[in-house]
C-alpha positions, 0 to 999 in steps of 0.5 A: 048189052042190057043194064039193070036200071035199078043199079044205074045210080050206083055207077055215078062216081065210078072211074071210067076206063077205055077199052085199053083200061086207060082212065078217062074220067069219072061218070057224072050222069047217065042219059037214057034213050027215050024210045027204049028206056035203055041207058045210051050215053054216060057223061064223063067228067074230064079235065084239070082242076078248075077246067072240068067239062063233061064229055059223052060216051056211048054205053053200048058194050060197057062193062061194070065192075066194082072198081070202074066202068069200062067203055068201048071207045078209045080215050082220045075219041072220048076226049074229042067228043062233044062236051057240055059245061059241068053245070050245063045241059045237052041241047036238042041241037047238040044231041045229033052231034053226040051220035055222029061223033061215034058214027051212030045213027040219030033218029028223033022220036016219031013226033020229033021229040028228043032222043036222050033224057038224063036221069 
């Protein structure tokens, strides 16, 4: 599914629910595939007050509604996904782990450049 890039900023702050409509957390940022310029992953703020972290979830198949963003993986899979601190950054070493967690193929750019970029 292709997402209108001009609306991406509107998604930040939306509640994120899984395929069963269980609330996972809140969308914090969108990461784009640098080779296609398409939204690839979202970071979702999860955890309890004072112990928040950001987990990655793929945006393929996601549905945006006025109330929430619905992603296809189950809540448990998302909560077990690689995470970063709320003020942290995804390192190039961690990037392949995000893809592997969801059984997705990771391919760096032709000259080894990173695959994901945050906007």
